[in-house]
N, C-alpha and C positions, 0 to 999 in steps of 0.2 A: 392478502392476495396481491399481483401488483396494481396500482395505480392506473384506472382507465379513464382518469378526463382529459376534456381534449387542451392541446395544447394552443397557447394563443402566441402564434409567429409573433418576433419583431425581429427588425436588420441587424444581425450582430454586432455592426461595427457602432449601432446608438450608443452615446454617450450616457453613461449615469450622472445623472445633476447632483451625487453627494459627493465630496471633494474627500474622507478620507476612505481608502480605500482598502479592502479585506478579503484576507487569503486564507481559506482552508488548505492543508496539505497534507495527503494520507500518507504514510508508507506502505513498502509492501510485503508481502508474507501472511501467514496464518492468524500472526498478533492484530492485522487490523478487525477480527472478529470483537477483540477488545474493543480497539480503535472508533468503533460506532458505537457500541454501546456505551463508551464515555460522553459522546459526542449526543447520547440521548439524552442519559445522564444531564447535560447541561443547555438542553432544550427546554427544559422543566421550568429553571429560574431564568433562561433568557428565552423566549419562545421564539423572536426574529433572529438567533442564531443563524440560520438560513436566509432569510429574507437579506439582511442585511450585506451578507456575501457574495465578493463582486467576481472571486475565482476560486474554482475547484482544483485541485490537483493530485494524479495519483499515478501509482505505479503497481503492476499487478495484481495484488489483494485489493490494495487500495486505491487503483483505477475503477475498480468495481460502483464504490461507495461512491468516488468524485462523479463519476458519468451517471451513478443511478439521483443522486442528488440534485445534480444539475437539471437532470431531467424532471424532479418534482417540483422545484425551486419554478421553473418553467411551466408547470401545469398548476400553480398558487395550490401546494397541496405543504397542505401547516408543517412546524417542523417535526413537531411529535411523530405524528402520524408518515410525515416521510419517512424517519428515522426509524420508526418500527417498520415500515416497510424493508428499508436498508438491512438491519439486524435479517430479517427474515431470509432476504437475497443472499446475504452471503452465508448462511448458515445453510442454504440449500444449494450454494455451490460448494462447499467444503462434504456436504453427505453427498455429492453425487461424484467425488473426485476419488472416492476408495479405489485402487488400481484389482482386476481381477488376477485370478491365475494365468492367464492367457501374458497378459500386459506383464506380470511381474515376470516369468520368464524370457518374455522379448528383451526384456530393459538388465536382467540380467545376464542373459548367452549375449548381449552386445550387441545384439542386431537391428534393434531399434527401441522407441520410445514405449511408457506405457501404453502412449495414445489414448489420451481422455476426449477427444474432440470430439465425439456425438454428443457424450454426458454433457460436457459443461454448453456444447451451444443450448441445448434443448433448456438450460439454466438459463442463456443469456437473453434469449429470443423469449421466454417468459414475463422475466423482468425489464427487459429493456427493450422488447414489443420492436419494430422497426422505424425506432425512431431516428432522423439523421442528423447530422450535427448543427444542419444549418437551423434546426426546431429548437435552439437550446440558448437560453437567454443570457443565464450568466456567463461569463468566460470560464472555459474548461480548458485542461490541459496532460494528457495520458504519455506517459513515454512509452517506448518498444525501441530492439534497436537489431537494424538489419544486418545480419552476421555476412552476406552477400559484400554487399557495401561497407561493411565495417565501418558504421559509424550509426550514429544515435537516430533516429525517429521521434519529433515530437507530432504528437494530434491535438492540433487546437483550433478553437475557433475565432482570435482573435491577430491570427496573422494575416499579410496580405493576400493570400491563396485562398484562406478560406471564407473570403467572403459571402462567396453561396456555393460554402459545400453541400456535398449530398452524400456526407461518408456516415455510416451506418456504425452507431454505438458497438452494436454488436460485434463490428470489424473491429472497431476500434480495442472491445474487451479481449475479443480473442489475440491482438497483433500485441499486447501489454501483459500475456500472463502465458505464454506458449513456452514454458519454462524447458532450457532443454534436458533429455534423457525423461522428463514427464510428460509432456505433451511434444505433439508433434510440429516443425515451423509453421505460423501461418503464411505460406506461400499468397505475395500477391502480383498478380502478371503485369507485364507496363501499361500503365493507365489502369489500370483496374480501379477497385470501389477507393483504396485508401490513395491514389494518387499518385505522382512521380514516377519514378521508372522500375517499380517494381520493386521485389526482392524478397528472401527469407528472413522473418522479424521473429523475433524469440522476447521471451519476458525482459522488460525495461529495468527490472532488479540488476540483473548483470551487467547495467551501465551506471545505477545508481537507485538506491533501493528509500533513499528519501529526496523523493521531489522538490523539497523547498526552493532552493538555491537553482535550480534548473527552472522551476517556475519566474520567477524574480528576472532568471536571465533572459528569459524569453521575452517576457515583458520587455524589458530594457532593450532587448534589441528590436523588437516590433516597433517601438518607439521611433529609432532610427529612421524604419520604413516611412511610418504612416503618423505623423505629427499630427495631425489632424486629429485622433481617436482621443477622446479625452481622459478616459481608464487607464489608458496603456501611459498617457502623457504625465496623469499624475502619479504615476508608479516610480519617477522619476525623483520625485518629494518625499525623501526618508520618513520626514515626520507626518505624513498622512499616512504611512502604511503600517497594518496589524493584522499579524500571520500568526496563525495557530497551526504549529505543525505535532499530529497526533502517529505513535508508531511503537514501538515496545523492542526490546531486546531479547530473545532467549538466549540465556546466559548461563549454559552447564557448566560446571565447577570441575575443571581437567584435571587439580589438583586431587579431588575426589570423586574419578572417574564412575567405579564402581555404585554409586552411590541413585544412579537410574542405570534400566536397563534391567534384560533378563537375569537370570541368576547364570546364565554361560558368561556373559557379558560381563558380571563384575567378576567371577571366578577368571576368565582367562584375562583380564586387565591385571587384577591382583599377583596373577604370577608373573605376569611382563612386568611386574615392576619390587618386586622381592623374591628373593631367594636364590637358584645357585641361577636365572634366567638373566637377571640383573649382573650376576658375576661375569658368564661367559659373554655376554655384551658389552661391558665393561658399561655402563649404563653411571652416568654422574647423579650424582645421590641426591642432589637437588635439584633436578631439571627433568623435564618431559622427553624423554628421548625417544621417541615418536619417530615411526615412518608410514609410509602411507597405510600398512597395517592397521594400527593405531587409529589414525585418525578417519579411514574410511571404512573399514571394517569393525570393528570391536565398538565403533562409532560413528555408525550410519549418517553420512548427512555431517558430520560436525564440519569438516573442511569448509564446506560448500557453507553452513551456514557463516563461518568467521569471513569467508568472504565477502559473502551478499551484504552481511549486517556490521562486521569493522565498520565499512566507509561512513555509515548514518551520523556517527558521531563527529565526525569534524564538518559534515553537514552543518549538524545544531551548532559549534564552534563557531564557522564560519557566521550564520546566520543571526545568531547571539551576539555577534561582538561588533556586525556591521548595525543591525537595528537595535539593539538595547533590550533590557528588561520589558519597557514599559511598550513595546510595539511588537516584541516577541515572547512567543510562551511554546514552550514543547514538553506536550505527555507523554514520557516512555517507560512504563513500567518494565521492571525484570519478570519475565516469564518462565516459568519452568520448561525444561525440554518436551513438555506435552505437547507444546504450542509448534514443534518442529515440523516443519512439511513431511518430513519423513512418516511421521506416525499418521498422519491421515492418508497418506498412500498405502500405508500398509498392515497399518493398524485399525483404528475405528474410530473414525471422526468425529463419529457423534456424539464417544468421548469428550472430543476436543470440540465440541460448541456446547455440551454441558461444562466443562471448564471454564468455559469463557463468559459462562452465565455465573458462575459462584465467585472468579476472581474481580470480576466488577461487582458484585454483590459486595464484596469486601473490601475495595476500594473504596464503593460508597458510604461506607460502614463512617457514621462522623466520630465514634470512638477509637477508629483503628490508629495507630500511631505512628506504620509504617511511614518510609519516606516516598512510596508510591501513592499513597491515601495523603497524606498532604499534600503532593505537588498536584494529586487531582482538586482538594480544595482551594488550593492557592489560584491554580489559572481557574477555577469557577467563581471566583472574586474579582480575576484579572479579566475577563469577559464580561462578566456583571458590569465593571467601571469602566472598559476600554471599548468594548464594541461597540456598547449602548450609548455611547457617549456623541452628544449633539454632532451633528455633521455640518457641523460651522467652520 
């Protein structure tokens, strides 16, 4: 059930006395279902992993985790209990986003989105309540994109403008997760709850699905404006940073595309790749000679998945080379196509939740020799060694 413990307000820009600064970043997409389970596993051996975190950052699905955990820390909820709640929150959201027949027809006709607004609003209100950004103690950042102004919108409680912010966490979650064609844009009038000049806000994943560098850049930019904020100022000292980035990659194998999907998809794809069709279209033997039909119809969501997820590896590359292995770790296991958003909207979201539990348990098996399981074990050791080192 959602936590109901009273909030202990604190001035948003009150300096944290600890000189080591810790950031947890959550990627967008259904892979966040696995990310929060992995962090829950880490909390069993590093029980103060949330309490020691200075900044939670997220986008889309990941923004739900960032907002919920920042709220839980503000309410002094123990890490394991907070992460249990976070897992249930994301599970509830996932199960609430299955499209009905009318929504599917509306989207397929091209006349409107699936429109899940009422379902997701209910879930957000249940788990985030009426909490405002001004009540959140740790720093938090979620990303959205304004298609009206054609620029990013970052909602955070450590900028100069947010010092007395009354932004609703529900509004922030809606703004960061309105994926085009699945959900209608989150409209904000001028001077509305999200401030600024208003606009039409969509899922921040269209801008960047891995918000790690966005969080660092926002902290650096704020330091230029407000040099009396000790936490933001300390972000300038790279030696003081510890960054944990949580994500995942849904990576179908396009060279064997009939490995997943229904029988008609497998048959149609095989026909396109072999026999007379290949000869008629003069397809090169060793390339994917694909047009919009293969990318979008035979493999629904594959092109969108490619555009959204591919840039996350660039962010990982940049952050790794700036901070180094002792100050930065990323957990991003390869996930089966079960975790594609398409399967949540049009198939059975309960199966996606079940697979997230199943896959997480496989990762936690100490005898699992896979690269993903070893990555989890190495990161857990890194957390115990660096996250909890003395703040001196």
